[in-house]
Rosetta silent file (secondary structure, phi, psi, omega in degrees, C-alpha in Angstrom):
SEQUENCE: MQQLMKFPALFAIIGYMLMTTIGCTAQDRTVPTGTVHQFKVKTIDGNEKSLSEYKGRVLLIVNVASRCGYTSQYADLEALNKSHASKGLSILGFPANNFGGQEPGTNAEIKDFCSIKFNVTFDMFEKISVKGGDKHPLYAYLTSGGGNGDLSGEVGWNFEKFLVDKNGRIVKRFKSGVDPLSEELIQAIEQEEAK
SCORE:     score description
SCORE:     0.000 S_00000001
   1 L     0.000  -41.977 -178.643  153.823  106.305   19.781 S_00000001
   2 L   -62.611  -34.300  179.750  153.768  109.779   18.130 S_00000001
   3 L   -66.203  -42.342 -179.802  151.600  108.370   15.375 S_00000001
   4 H   -62.621  -32.126 -169.944  149.108  106.978   18.005 S_00000001
   5 H   -75.116   -6.999  178.717  148.936  110.313   19.733 S_00000001
   6 H   -80.464   -3.609 -174.139  147.230  111.755   16.522 S_00000001
   7 L  -116.433   60.681 -178.512  144.178  109.656   17.428 S_00000001
   8 H   -58.326  -30.822 -178.583  142.910  111.292   20.790 S_00000001
   9 H   -71.657  -36.483  177.784  139.308  110.092   20.161 S_00000001
  10 H   -60.987  -44.241 -176.654  140.594  106.537   19.879 S_00000001
  11 H   -65.225  -41.972  175.578  142.430  106.841   23.197 S_00000001
  12 H   -57.862  -41.913 -178.618  139.229  108.307   24.741 S_00000001
  13 H   -68.428  -43.083 -178.097  137.123  105.425   23.503 S_00000001
  14 H   -70.411  -36.688  174.331  139.673  102.835   24.738 S_00000001
  15 H   -62.299  -46.372 -178.186  139.902  104.639   28.116 S_00000001
  16 H   -61.871  -41.807  179.098  136.200  104.715   28.424 S_00000001
  17 H   -63.280  -41.506 -177.506  135.935  100.953   27.559 S_00000001
  18 H   -72.988  -38.335 -178.109  138.576  100.037   30.105 S_00000001
  19 H   -68.898  -38.807 -178.590  136.984  102.093   32.901 S_00000001
  20 H   -72.520  -33.298  176.658  133.510  100.772   32.295 S_00000001
  21 H   -64.526  -46.790 -175.313  134.912   97.123   32.017 S_00000001
  22 H   -67.073  -41.388  176.348  136.832   97.632   35.187 S_00000001
  23 H   -62.049  -37.434  178.317  133.874   99.296   36.851 S_00000001
  24 H   -72.075  -39.496  178.321  131.574   96.445   36.005 S_00000001
  25 H   -63.180  -49.101 -179.025  134.064   93.886   37.279 S_00000001
  26 H   -61.158  -40.729 -176.927  134.494   95.813   40.569 S_00000001
  27 H   -68.309  -36.882  179.463  130.727   96.216   40.906 S_00000001
  28 H   -64.301  -29.200 -177.392  130.229   92.447   40.315 S_00000001
  29 L   -93.275    2.945  179.414  132.651   91.730   43.098 S_00000001
  30 L   -55.209  129.784  179.143  131.144   94.126   45.548 S_00000001
  31 L   -78.777  129.723 -177.560  130.779   92.575   48.935 S_00000001
  32 L   -58.136  142.405  173.891  127.172   92.655   50.215 S_00000001
  33 L   -94.130  176.746  178.855  126.439   94.945   53.145 S_00000001
  34 L   111.601 -133.442 -177.548  124.018   93.914   55.877 S_00000001
  35 L  -138.804  173.341  179.263  124.189   90.894   58.064 S_00000001
  36 H   -65.513  -25.192 -175.606  124.742   87.130   57.800 S_00000001
  37 H   -58.934  -17.354 -177.515  120.900   86.818   57.976 S_00000001
  38 H   -81.403   -9.651 -174.176  120.646   87.843   54.262 S_00000001
  39 L   -90.510  148.604  170.156  122.354   84.683   53.036 S_00000001
  40 E  -117.387  138.135 -178.464  120.833   81.357   51.988 S_00000001
  41 E  -130.235  167.805  175.851  123.056   78.244   52.235 S_00000001
  42 E  -107.625  139.418  173.027  122.520   74.500   51.626 S_00000001
  43 E   -72.972  171.388 -177.956  122.609   72.107   54.478 S_00000001
  44 L   -68.175  -14.003  173.708  124.860   69.096   54.251 S_00000001
  45 L   -91.062   -4.172  177.576  121.792   67.146   53.073 S_00000001
  46 L    89.876   13.815  173.742  121.312   69.686   50.238 S_00000001
  47 L   -93.243  138.091 -176.360  118.313   71.629   51.489 S_00000001
  48 E   -68.680  139.661 -179.838  118.255   75.344   51.102 S_00000001
  49 E  -138.600  129.330  179.960  118.343   77.209   54.457 S_00000001
  50 E   -91.486  134.331  177.409  118.039   80.950   55.055 S_00000001
  51 H   -71.899   -6.189  176.367  120.326   82.184   57.837 S_00000001
  52 H   -65.820  -19.549  178.770  117.559   84.582   58.802 S_00000001
  53 H   -67.979  -11.214 -178.670  116.153   81.544   60.638 S_00000001
  54 H   -96.246    2.567  179.998  118.961   82.136   63.170 S_00000001
  55 L   -53.108  133.617  178.520  117.763   85.775   64.078 S_00000001
  56 L    89.726   -0.324  178.557  117.968   86.242   67.838 S_00000001
  57 L  -119.473  147.452  175.588  120.596   83.595   68.267 S_00000001
  58 E   -82.812  136.379  176.977  124.445   84.030   68.655 S_00000001
  59 E  -108.969  140.279  167.551  126.340   82.226   65.883 S_00000001
  60 E  -120.383  107.345 -172.049  129.689   80.614   65.747 S_00000001
  61 E  -101.275  128.557 -173.227  130.550   79.961   62.100 S_00000001
  62 E  -131.114  125.990  165.424  133.507   77.630   61.508 S_00000001
  63 E   -76.639  116.235 -170.306  135.211   76.337   58.315 S_00000001
  64 E  -110.513  159.659  177.095  135.822   72.706   59.050 S_00000001
  65 L  -149.074  149.766 -173.379  137.898   69.837   57.647 S_00000001
  66 L   -89.789  -20.631 -174.148  138.113   66.053   58.269 S_00000001
  67 L  -124.880   44.700 -178.593  141.932   65.550   57.799 S_00000001
  68 L  -111.476  158.230  174.998  143.386   68.557   59.572 S_00000001
  69 L   -62.567  -23.294 -179.077  145.529   68.825   62.662 S_00000001
  70 L   -96.236    1.581 -176.969  142.624   70.773   64.178 S_00000001
  71 L   -51.001  -38.283  177.300  139.980   68.172   63.235 S_00000001
  72 L   -60.603   -6.155  175.534  139.779   67.112   66.892 S_00000001
  73 H   -71.271  -18.680  175.528  138.207   70.495   67.531 S_00000001
  74 H   -52.018  -39.571 -175.312  134.896   68.867   66.226 S_00000001
  75 H   -66.905  -44.588  176.121  134.703   67.257   69.674 S_00000001
  76 H   -70.707  -30.052  175.845  134.996   70.609   71.535 S_00000001
  77 H   -67.002  -41.626  176.788  132.669   72.245   69.140 S_00000001
  78 H   -62.445  -45.008  179.552  130.088   69.577   69.963 S_00000001
  79 H   -58.641  -47.045  175.208  130.741   69.972   73.670 S_00000001
  80 H   -59.085  -41.131  175.436  130.195   73.705   73.315 S_00000001
  81 H   -57.801  -43.965 -178.455  127.025   73.076   71.385 S_00000001
  82 H   -67.811  -32.090 -174.622  125.679   70.850   74.145 S_00000001
  83 H   -90.142  -21.639 -175.075  126.489   73.349   76.830 S_00000001
  84 H  -120.420   -7.467 -179.570  125.355   76.483   75.086 S_00000001
  85 H   -57.664  -43.989 -179.389  122.628   75.648   72.566 S_00000001
  86 H   -72.468  -11.162  179.226  119.948   76.142   75.217 S_00000001
  87 H   -96.961    2.681  173.931  121.489   79.493   76.122 S_00000001
  88 L   106.358   17.968  173.148  121.004   80.801   72.531 S_00000001
  89 E  -100.450  131.745  173.222  124.156   79.648   70.635 S_00000001
  90 E  -117.006  139.080  175.820  124.061   77.936   67.207 S_00000001
  91 E  -111.873  130.362 -177.463  127.249   76.556   65.727 S_00000001
  92 E  -118.247  116.933 -178.579  127.393   76.362   61.945 S_00000001
  93 E  -100.610  132.275  179.294  130.024   74.140   60.313 S_00000001
  94 E  -125.715   98.744  175.435  130.998   74.730   56.726 S_00000001
  95 E   -54.484  135.734  174.462  133.384   72.018   55.248 S_00000001
  96 E  -141.931  143.958 -174.320  135.993   73.453   52.977 S_00000001
  97 L  -111.154   26.416 -177.664  138.820   71.953   50.968 S_00000001
  98 L   -73.968  -17.802 -169.551  140.887   75.251   50.571 S_00000001
  99 L  -124.129  104.710  174.586  143.775   74.323   52.806 S_00000001
 100 L    63.425   22.824  178.295  146.090   71.441   51.941 S_00000001
 101 L    60.151   27.458 -171.248  143.270   69.333   50.476 S_00000001
 102 L   -82.029    0.880  170.262  142.244   68.399   53.956 S_00000001
 103 L  -132.956   73.970 -176.573  138.542   68.043   53.130 S_00000001
 104 L   -80.038  -18.250 -166.374  138.359   65.885   50.029 S_00000001
 105 L   -71.077  166.297  170.437  135.114   64.018   50.850 S_00000001
 106 L   -75.833  165.533  173.688  131.638   64.382   49.508 S_00000001
 107 H   -53.813  -45.857  179.706  128.894   65.909   51.650 S_00000001
 108 H   -61.531  -43.539  178.705  127.643   62.445   52.500 S_00000001
 109 H   -62.274  -41.600 -174.096  131.147   61.214   53.471 S_00000001
 110 H   -66.083  -42.269 -176.684  131.734   64.371   55.615 S_00000001
 111 H   -63.198  -45.965  179.729  128.301   63.905   57.334 S_00000001
 112 H   -59.054  -49.249 -178.778  129.096   60.182   58.111 S_00000001
 113 H   -53.179  -55.665  179.721  132.563   61.176   59.419 S_00000001
 114 H   -59.309  -38.857 -176.967  131.219   63.865   61.740 S_00000001
 115 H   -71.274  -47.104 -175.287  128.411   61.664   62.995 S_00000001
 116 H   -73.280  -53.724 -172.126  130.425   58.387   63.588 S_00000001
 117 H   -71.523  -39.213 -171.969  133.687   59.992   64.810 S_00000001
 118 H  -121.390   -5.528  178.468  132.400   63.040   66.781 S_00000001
 119 L    58.578   41.865 -175.571  128.704   62.549   67.297 S_00000001
 120 L   -70.674  124.825  173.835  128.193   66.042   65.769 S_00000001
 121 L  -113.480  -13.230  177.683  124.560   67.489   66.275 S_00000001
 122 L   -69.708  168.789 -173.467  125.293   71.082   65.467 S_00000001
 123 E   -71.422  125.817  176.012  124.268   72.363   62.045 S_00000001
 124 E  -112.920  146.495 -171.806  126.455   71.269   59.184 S_00000001
 125 E  -128.102  165.190  179.864  126.289   72.695   55.729 S_00000001
 126 L   -57.185  155.045  177.737  127.473   71.610   52.195 S_00000001
 127 L   -64.525  130.250  178.009  131.082   71.808   51.322 S_00000001
 128 E  -132.731  177.982  172.996  131.934   75.309   50.021 S_00000001
 129 L  -101.023  133.275  179.417  134.996   77.440   49.147 S_00000001
 130 L  -109.159    8.048 -176.776  136.020   79.904   51.816 S_00000001
 131 L  -159.418  149.874  175.830  138.862   81.527   49.892 S_00000001
 132 L    94.067 -166.514 -173.988  139.840   82.468   46.320 S_00000001
 133 L   -66.922  -25.712  179.132  137.843   83.273   43.198 S_00000001
 134 L   -97.206   18.922 -178.811  135.032   80.754   43.983 S_00000001
 135 L   -55.222  135.382  177.665  134.607   81.906   47.506 S_00000001
 136 L   -61.062  143.849 -179.283  131.075   81.484   48.788 S_00000001
 137 H   -55.979  -40.695  175.517  129.111   84.786   49.204 S_00000001
 138 H   -54.925  -48.621  179.228  128.709   84.193   52.886 S_00000001
 139 H   -71.821  -23.373  172.157  132.527   83.970   53.269 S_00000001
 140 H   -61.162  -43.767 -177.600  132.901   87.037   51.024 S_00000001
 141 H   -70.146  -45.609 -178.338  130.825   88.878   53.615 S_00000001
 142 H   -61.980  -42.854 -176.681  132.602   87.320   56.647 S_00000001
 143 H   -79.588   -8.816  166.587  136.101   88.023   55.378 S_00000001
 144 H   -68.289  -19.061 -173.214  135.004   91.569   54.564 S_00000001
 145 H    83.789    5.219 -179.908  134.564   92.055   58.268 S_00000001
 146 H    60.546   27.969 -178.942  130.935   92.925   57.657 S_00000001
 147 H   103.448   -8.403 -177.061  131.784   96.553   57.597 S_00000001
 148 L  -112.829  100.411  178.236  134.387   96.353   60.422 S_00000001
 149 H   -52.727  -29.114 -176.634  137.903   96.645   58.968 S_00000001
 150 H   -72.906  -14.518 -178.552  139.486   95.272   62.101 S_00000001
 151 H  -109.208    6.370 -176.013  137.722   91.870   61.427 S_00000001
 152 L   -86.321  162.217  176.080  138.429   91.691   57.668 S_00000001
 153 L   131.198  154.334 -176.529  140.974   89.455   56.012 S_00000001
 154 L   -62.313  152.328  174.701  141.199   86.103   54.304 S_00000001
 155 L   -65.940  134.693 -174.648  140.561   82.938   56.258 S_00000001
 156 L   -93.069  -28.554 -178.425  144.029   81.607   57.195 S_00000001
 157 L  -168.857 -179.190  176.664  143.294   77.894   57.752 S_00000001
 158 L   -64.927  148.521  171.950  140.708   75.306   58.715 S_00000001
 159 L    72.022   30.222  167.411  138.665   75.811   61.936 S_00000001
 160 L   -76.992  140.606 -172.090  138.780   79.668   61.870 S_00000001
 161 E  -118.746  138.244  178.121  135.861   80.943   63.850 S_00000001
 162 E  -115.169  121.647  172.962  133.521   83.941   63.310 S_00000001
 163 E   -95.016  127.270 -177.756  131.376   85.050   66.245 S_00000001
 164 E  -115.210  132.438 -179.539  128.097   86.627   65.134 S_00000001
 165 L   -79.552  175.341 -174.832  125.671   88.500   67.409 S_00000001
 166 L   -63.180  -14.777  178.703  121.912   88.029   67.649 S_00000001
 167 L   -93.787    1.666  178.813  121.467   90.658   64.985 S_00000001
 168 L    83.236   17.444  173.758  123.637   88.822   62.465 S_00000001
 169 L   -99.760  142.058 -178.084  126.741   91.148   62.737 S_00000001
 170 E   -71.968  131.580  179.433  130.215   89.858   63.058 S_00000001
 171 E  -118.035  -22.855 -178.857  131.653   90.788   66.494 S_00000001
 172 E  -157.740  158.431  174.428  134.878   88.734   66.774 S_00000001
 173 E  -131.307  147.108  177.516  137.171   86.351   64.864 S_00000001
 174 E  -126.753  131.078  178.733  139.247   83.600   66.354 S_00000001
 175 L   -69.473  163.989 -179.236  142.153   81.893   64.556 S_00000001
 176 L   -49.324  -40.674 -177.703  142.293   78.161   64.092 S_00000001
 177 L   -71.257   -8.266  178.886  144.436   77.557   67.178 S_00000001
 178 L   -80.879  112.414 -176.595  141.853   79.031   69.477 S_00000001
 179 L   -65.046  143.840  174.054  140.174   75.974   71.046 S_00000001
 180 L   -59.256  -24.602 -174.292  136.273   76.096   71.112 S_00000001
 181 L  -104.792   10.479  177.996  136.332   75.503   74.866 S_00000001
 182 L   -63.295  152.635  176.775  139.009   78.195   75.586 S_00000001
 183 H   -62.066  -37.163 -179.940  138.157   80.799   78.188 S_00000001
 184 H   -59.868  -46.786 -172.478  138.685   83.539   75.575 S_00000001
 185 H   -80.567  -44.189  175.169  136.062   82.165   73.200 S_00000001
 186 H   -56.816  -42.987 -178.197  133.566   81.100   75.916 S_00000001
 187 H   -65.991  -38.993  179.404  133.598   84.542   77.575 S_00000001
 188 H   -65.537  -39.022  177.551  132.970   86.206   74.171 S_00000001
 189 H   -63.344  -46.573  179.041  130.022   83.863   73.491 S_00000001
 190 H   -57.055  -39.152  178.306  128.631   84.510   76.986 S_00000001
 191 H   -62.574  -45.803  179.296  128.842   88.236   76.546 S_00000001
 192 H   -71.692  -33.934 -179.588  126.770   88.037   73.349 S_00000001
 193 H   -67.782  -33.232 -175.396  124.281   85.580   74.851 S_00000001
 194 L   -74.235  -16.694 -176.441  123.680   87.990   77.702 S_00000001
 195 L   -80.184    0.000    0.000  122.789   90.931   75.469 S_00000001
């Protein structure tokens, strides 16, 4: 170690390289600021869609799965869609296989399952990752809280819900166990619809 200390320039170079490498990595992982409207996603049919198309609408963004204990929430999400779409609510379903391998199907299989089993008519998107190193940029934004630390944190399980206002900002989060037709969730949606 004493011999190494004779080379302060070498330490300076190594330190600089480490700092710039770490800096680049941190910069590459920076969570975007702004709103959900800045993101482009693919529909379950593979078509690109900009979330800016939802400006002026309240959004309920949900990570869904076909083989989960909460899968029956598809029925209540569809009921919510039918009762609130005309009032300004759009429900966006994002299949994800991050929890217990409970969404193993292809986009086509997921679409068929949702259509046949639950008559889903709300907007469904391609299967993405909502957690981990391959997390979709939309979910990187959502789990950052969109600038609100109280709303930040990893998605805990399937059917977690993010409520987004008409301007594309996250206003509330609801854990998987909160039913889409619960008084708590409907009141929060209606408050945003009224704004």
